[in-house]
Each structure stands twice: as structure tokens, then as C-alpha cells.
C-alpha positions in Angstrom: -0.4 0.4 0.0 1.4 3.5 -1.0 1.6 6.1 1.4 0.7 10.0 0.5 3.6 12.6 0.9 4.2 14.2 4.1 5.4 17.3 2.5 2.3 19.1 0.5 3.0 18.9 -3.1 5.0 22.4 -4.6 1.1 23.5 -5.2 0.2 24.0 -2.4 3.0 26.1 -1.0 2.1 28.8 1.0 4.9 31.0 1.2 5.9 33.5 4.2 3.9 33.7 6.6 0.7 35.5 7.5 2.0 38.0 9.8 5.2 38.6 7.7 2.9 39.6 5.1 0.5 41.6 7.3 3.7 43.6 8.3 5.6 43.9 4.5 2.1 45.0 3.0 1.9 47.5 7.2 5.5 48.7 6.0 4.1 49.9 2.7 1.0 51.1 2.8 3.2 53.7 5.7 5.9 54.4 3.3 2.9 55.4 0.6 0.7 57.6 2.5 3.9 59.0 4.0 5.0 59.9 0.7 1.9 61.2 -0.5 0.5 63.1 2.4 4.5 64.7 2.4 5.5 65.3 -1.5 1.9 64.0 -3.0 3.0 61.9 -5.1 -0.3 59.9 -5.2 -1.7 63.1 -7.4 -2.4 61.8 -10.6 -2.8 58.3 -9.8 -5.5 59.0 -7.7 -7.5 62.0 -11.0 -6.9 59.1 -13.1 -8.9 55.7 -10.8 -11.6 58.7 -10.2 -11.9 59.5 -13.8 -12.2 55.7 -14.5 -14.6 55.0 -11.8 -16.1 58.4 -12.1 -19.2 55.7 -14.6 -18.8 53.1 -11.9 -20.5 55.5 -9.3 -23.3 57.0 -11.5 -24.1 53.2 -12.3 -24.7 52.2 -9.3 -25.9 55.7 -8.0 -29.1 54.9 -10.8 -31.3 52.4 -8.4 -30.6 54.0 -5.4 -31.7 57.6 -7.3 -34.3 55.2 -9.0 -36.4 54.4 -5.9 -36.1 57.6 -4.0 -38.1 59.4 -7.2 -41.3 56.8 -7.2 -40.8 56.9 -3.5 -41.5 60.2 -3.3 -43.3 60.2 -6.4 -46.0 57.9 -3.8 -45.7 60.1 -1.6 -46.8 63.5 -3.3 -49.8 61.4 -4.7 -50.5 60.4 -1.5 -51.0 63.9 0.0 -52.5 65.0 -3.2 -54.8 62.6 -2.3 -54.9 63.9 1.5 -55.0 67.6 1.0 -58.0 66.8 -1.8 -59.9 65.0 0.5 -59.6 67.3 3.4 -60.7 70.2 0.9 -63.7 67.7 0.2 -64.7 67.8 3.6 -64.6 71.3 4.3 -66.6 72.1 1.3 -69.0 69.9 2.8 -69.2 71.8 5.6 -69.6 75.7 4.8 -72.0 74.1 1.8 -74.7 75.8 3.5 -73.0 78.9 4.5 -72.1 79.2 0.7 -75.2 78.5 -0.6 -77.1 81.6 1.7 -74.6 84.1 0.9 -76.0 85.3 -2.2 -79.4 85.4 -0.4 -78.6 86.9 2.4 -76.8 89.6 0.6 -79.3 91.2 -1.0 -81.8 90.9 2.1 -79.1 92.9 3.8 -79.0 95.5 1.2 -83.3 95.1 1.3 -83.4 96.3 4.9 -80.5 99.0 4.4 -82.5 100.8 1.7 -85.9 99.9 4.4 -83.2 101.4 7.3 -82.4 104.6 4.9 -86.3 104.6 3.9 -87.1 104.9 7.5 -85.0 107.8 8.1 -87.0 110.1 6.0 -90.4 108.1 6.6 -92.9 110.8 8.6 -92.9 109.8 12.1 -94.3 106.2 12.8 -92.9 104.2 10.9 -93.0 100.3 12.1 -90.4 97.9 10.5 -91.8 94.9 10.7 -91.0 91.2 9.8 -92.9 89.1 7.1 -94.0 85.6 9.2 -95.9 83.2 6.5 -98.0 84.4 3.5 -102.3 83.3 2.9 -103.5 80.1 3.2 -106.5 80.7 1.3 -105.2 80.1 -2.8 -107.7 83.1 -4.5 -106.6 85.9 -1.5 -103.8 87.6 -1.9 -102.0 88.7 2.0 -99.8 88.9 4.2 -98.6 88.7 7.7 -96.4 90.1 9.1 -94.8 90.8 13.1 -96.2 94.4 14.5 -92.3 95.2 15.2 -90.5 96.7 18.2 -93.0 99.7 18.2 -95.6 97.0 18.4 -98.0 100.2 17.3 -99.2 98.9 13.9 -102.9 99.9 12.5 -106.0 99.2 10.3 -105.8 101.1 7.1 -101.5 102.0 7.2 -99.7 101.7 4.0 -97.0 98.9 3.9 -94.0 99.0 1.8 -90.7 98.7 1.6 -87.5 99.8 -0.5 -89.4 99.8 -4.4 -92.9 100.8 -3.6 -95.7 100.0 -2.0 -96.8 96.6 -0.9 -100.5 96.8 0.2 -101.7 97.9 3.6 -102.8 96.9 6.9 -106.6 95.2 6.8 -106.7 93.5 9.9 -104.6 93.1 13.7 -104.3 91.1 15.9 -103.1 90.9 19.7 -99.1 89.7 18.3 -99.4 90.1 14.5 -101.4 92.0 11.2 -103.0 91.2 8.2 -101.8 92.9 4.9 -104.1 93.3 2.2 -101.8 93.3 -0.6 -102.2 96.1 -4.1 -102.1 92.6 -6.5 -106.0 91.0 -3.8 -109.1 91.1 -6.8 -110.3 93.3 -4.0 -108.1 96.3 -3.2 -107.3 99.4 -5.0 -104.8 102.2 -5.4 -104.9 106.0 -6.5 -102.7 106.6 -9.1 -101.5 108.2 -11.1 -98.8 108.5 -14.0 -95.5 110.0 -13.1 -94.5 111.8 -16.9 -98.2 113.1 -17.5 -100.1 113.2 -14.1 -103.1 111.5 -14.8 -104.7 109.9 -12.1 -106.5 106.6 -12.5 -107.8 103.8 -9.8 -105.2 100.4 -9.9 -106.9 97.1 -9.2 -105.6 93.8 -8.5 -106.8 90.9 -10.7 -105.9 87.8 -8.4 -103.5 85.5 -7.8 -101.2 85.1 -11.4 -102.8 88.2 -12.7 -100.7 91.7 -13.5 -102.7 94.6 -11.8 -105.2 97.0 -14.2 -105.8 100.0 -14.7 -110.0 99.7 -14.9 -111.9 103.7 -16.5 -108.9 104.9 -18.7 -109.9 106.6 -21.9 -108.2 105.3 -25.1 -107.1 108.3 -25.7 -105.6 109.2 -22.7 -101.8 110.4 -22.5 -100.7 107.4 -21.0 -97.8 104.6 -22.7 -96.1 101.4 -21.9 -93.2 101.9 -19.3 -94.2 104.6 -17.6 -94.3 104.7 -14.2 -97.4 105.0 -11.2 -97.2 106.9 -8.5 -99.2 107.3 -5.9 -102.0 110.1 -5.8 -103.2 110.5 -2.7 -106.0 111.5 -3.0 -107.1 108.9 -0.6 -106.1 109.7 2.2 -104.3 106.4 3.1 -101.6 106.2 1.1 -98.8 109.1 1.2 -98.5 111.0 -2.4 -95.7 110.4 -4.2 -94.9 106.4 -4.0 -93.6 103.8 -6.3 -96.3 102.2 -7.0 -95.8 99.5 -10.6 -95.3 100.0 -14.1 -96.5 99.6 -17.5 -96.7 96.5 -18.3 -99.3 97.0 -21.8 -101.9 98.7 -23.0 -104.1 98.2 -25.6 -106.1 100.5 -26.9 -109.0 99.9 -29.0 -111.6 103.2 -29.8 -114.2 100.4 -30.6 -114.1 100.4 -27.3 -115.5 102.7 -24.1 -112.0 102.2 -22.2 -108.7 101.1 -22.6 -107.3 97.5 -21.6 -103.8 99.0 -19.3 -101.9 96.0 -16.9 -99.0 97.1 -14.6 -96.4 95.3 -13.2 -95.8 96.5 -9.4 -92.5 97.5 -8.3 -92.4 96.7 -4.1 -92.0 93.0 -3.8 -95.1 91.7 -2.6 -93.8 87.9 -3.8 -90.2 89.1 -2.2 -88.7 90.6 0.8 -88.9 89.2 4.4 -89.1 92.9 5.5 -91.4 95.0 5.6 -92.3 98.8 6.6 -95.3 100.5 8.2 -96.1 104.2 7.5 -97.9 105.1 10.5 -101.0 108.2 10.0 -101.0 111.2 7.2 -103.0 114.2 7.5 -106.4 113.4 6.6 -108.3 115.3 4.0 -110.6 118.2 5.7 -114.3 117.3 5.4 -116.0 117.2 1.5 -118.0 119.9 1.4 -121.7 119.6 0.6 -123.3 119.2 -2.9 -125.1 122.6 -3.8 -128.3 120.1 -4.3 -128.3 119.4 -0.8 -127.6 122.6 0.4 -131.3 123.8 -1.1 -133.0 121.1 -0.2 -131.4 121.9 3.7 -133.4 125.6 2.6 -136.4 124.6 1.4 -138.5 123.1 4.4 -137.1 126.1 6.2 -138.3 128.7 3.9 -141.7 126.7 3.8 -142.1 127.2 7.8 -140.8 131.2 7.5 -144.4 131.9 5.5 -146.4 130.3 7.6 -147.4 132.8 10.0 
């Protein structure tokens, strides 16, 4: 039986011992460090190595840069999604207030106009709030509060910033009934602001425009003329805007012209109105000549009897 040799072959000779190698390479490193630090001998070699290794460095950084960019993209997208959801929640929370902003602004403008109007109105004017409309579909009525002053009397004129709304017809303990100028049983003495022609504006009921009745076909009135109160009834002060002529039909074959007018006041809108105080009552109507003669005749007969 052949025995293996005790010594390894030449291929497996290790050379110097590890400790010798460590000492040799340590000494070489120290010498190179000293020479590079002292005399900068290795600076060209370092620059060449940097130029050669730069593409490898960039290639090594590509995966990390790509991952960082992808992470930043998804992080920004997530932030946008969260911000969008937060803005939607705020929009929903503020939706009711935003929807009512326009109407509140219009109501504030009407209130400001009413306050300015109250400053120039006669003493006793009262601002009231509309509570609700009448339930009867065949009448045009509103129910209003009695205001802070609480002094609302039947027959008082009711106006807003644009013109005449109606007249107080009934007064209750905590509210008052207002008949609108569009009611079929209501009439307002008016005159044409341009020409001064007097007439009476009659309400025509639900869904119809008030009418100027008993106007001659050749009356001095045109479409677009403004009708104001004439003041001859003692209820409405003179000069209040009432309506604007909307249609005019002159038929020579008819006795009277057919004229409709559109109210200027907010008879079907507005939350606050103004009730005017008492106006100066007109002087008493003089006696007719016939009544005077009839009153004198019995006196004369009695004087002749004796």
C-alpha cells in the first residue's frame, strides 16, 4: 500500500507566513501614506482612478436614485389625495353657508334700503317682519309681526324699498294682516308720474297683473310709465312708487283702454317691510248744492206760514 507524502506539493506552498505578509504590507502602506502626504506623488494616480471609476459610481447610484424618485412620487400623490379629501370635507361643511350667502347679501341690501327709507319717512313708521303668506289661494295676503314698537293700525300703508306693497286690513294681538295690491278686492289711487293723469289701480287676483280700469283710449299713458300714489284717498302718501305699465291696448271701438301694470315692490318676496304711520287726513268734503237747497226749502216754507 502506497503512502501519501508528508510534505505538500509545490503548488500548495504558501510562501511567507501571514505575520510576515502583514508586516510587509503594513510597512508599504505607511511608506506610501507618508510619501503621498508629504510629496503628493499619488495625486495623478488618484485623479486617473477617479475618472475611470466615475461611470461605475454613477451606474451604482442609478437604482437608489430611481427608488428615491419613485418613493417621492407616491408620497406626493398620497399627500395630494389627503389634501383633496380634506378640502372636500371643508367644502361640504361650508356648503350651506356658501349657498345662503347670495340671499343673505340681498336681504342685507333690502334692510339697508329700508333703514334709509325709514330715516326719511314720517314719524310712526314701523319695520315689521313677514311671518307667512295667507292660506287662501284666492286672496293675496301676508301676515307680519308688529315690530319693536308694536303700534300697527288697520288701514296703514305697507311699503318696502321699491314701492307700495299693500295695506294693513286686520290687526291681531301679536301680528297683522296685510292685503297686497295684487288682491282682487284692493284698489290704489295712482297717477302717471310722467303726465300726471290720475286713475285707480285694481288688483286682479292670483297670477294676474293689476289693471288700470276706466281709462280712455286716448289717455296720455305709455308702456313703461311709472305709476305713483296720488294721495287723494288719505291712506297712501303721495309720490310712492306703485307699478310700471306693462301692456296697453287702445281699441277705438271700446269705451276704455285695457292697461296692465307690474308692481315695483316685492309683493312676493322680501322678508322685512315697513308700515307707515298715520297721514294727515284731508279736509271734509263740502256739501253738494242740491243738499244745501233741500236743507233751505223747509226753512223757507216754515217762514211763510205765519
